[in-house]
N, C-alpha and C positions, 0 to 999 in steps of 0.2 A: 583903384584899389580901395577897399573899405577903410574908413577912418573910425577911430573910437577914442573916447575920452571919458573919464569919470573918476569917482573916488571909491575907496574900499575901506572896510574895517574887517580884519580877519576874525574878529570876535562876533560878527553879525551872524545870527541864526538863520538868515535867509540866503546864505550862499548856495550856489547850485550843487545839487547832489549828483546830477547826471548831465553830461554834455555830449552832444552828437558831434563826432569828429570825423575827419577823412579816413581814419583807421577803424572807426566803430565807436561804440559807447564807452565813454570814460565815466566811471561811477565810483562814488564813495560807498564801499560795501562793508557789511558786517561779516567778520570771520567767525567760525565755530567757537573759537576761544574767547569771544566777546570783544576782541579788539577790532578796529576797522582798518581798511587799507583802500588804496585807489586801484581800481581794476580797469583794464581795457578789454572789452569783450569777455569779461569774466576771469581773466588772468591777472594776477597781481603785477602792478608795474614795478614796485619795489617790495622787498621782503625784510629789509633791515629794521633795526629798532625804531628809527624815525618814521617809518611808513605809517604807523597808527595815528600819527599827529598831522598828516598831510591832507590837504583838501584844495579843490580848485577855487580860484577867485574870479577869473575872467578868461574867455576864449577870444583870441585875436586871429582873424582870418588873413591869409596871405594869398597872393595871386598865383603862386607856383604849386598849388596842391599841397601846401604845407600850412600848418596852424601852430600857434604858440598858445600855451595855457599858462597864465600866471598862477602859481601855486603858493600856498602858505604852508609852513611847518611850525606848529605852535606848541610842541611838547618836548619833554625830556631835558629842558635846560633850567628848570626851576623858575623862580620869580625874577631872576636876573636878566632873562632874555625871553620876552613873551612870544616873539615870532620872527622867523626869517622867511625869505621868499626864494623862489627859483622858477625857471620856465621849463615846461615840458615842450619839446619840439616834436610835433606829431606829423608823421607822413604815413601814406598808405602802407609803407613797408615796416613801420614800427615807431617806437618812441625812444628819444634820448632826452637828457636833461642837462641844464646848465648848472654851474656851481650855485650854492646858496649865497644870498646877499641880504643886506639890510642892516638896520640900526637897532633891531630888537623891538621897534615900535610896531603896533598892530595896524595902524592906519596909514593911508597914503593916497596918492592919485596916480593915474596912468593916462598916457596919450599915445596914439598911434599916428604916425605920419609916414605913409608908404610902408616900406618894410621895416621901419625903425620904431621901436617901442621905448618910451621913456617912462620910468617909474620914479616918483618923488616920495621920499619917506622922511618924516621928521627925525631929527637927531639933536642931541645936546648942542645948542648954539646955532641951529639952522636946519638945513635939510641935506639929505643924501640923495644924489641924482644918479640913477642907474639907466644906462642906455644899452639896449640889446638890438642888434641889427640882423639877427638870425644866425650869426656866426660868432661874433665877439661880444662879450658882456663886459661893460665898463661901469665901475662905480666911482663916482667923483673923479672921472677922467682916467682912472687906472684900470687896466685890464684885470679881470678876476680870473685867476687860474684855479682849476679843480684840484683840491687837496683833501686830505683825510678829514680836516675840520669843517669842510663846506660841501661835502658830497651827499646829496639827498638820498642816495641809495643805501647809505650806511645806517 
């Protein structure tokens, strides 16, 4: 199974605008109203207020015809929180998303070991460690549940 590791900065201007996935092209597209959104084969993945601030960071390949895309969301929260992150789970049948996570920091690192992805993000007094196994998302050892305040589709 492919392994990956690296660092990221969600403020980097060289982040990918298009990724080829098992379900088609995932693209950061411009809408007629001037806002942007993430599309899969031309259809918006999300249409909520947060959609205009979302963009891909890194594509992780899995062995079971599934891929995970680490996504950033960097808007609508003012200066108090520069970025949160989530994973898109991409299969040939479509796309689902994990809850958002993070410490509001824009930088971090990732590593993939088998089907498990670990994301480390700086936070006050240390680091926040997020582990995603394709089913469960844990931040600092605690399972992250989807709620109104961390739903990337809103």
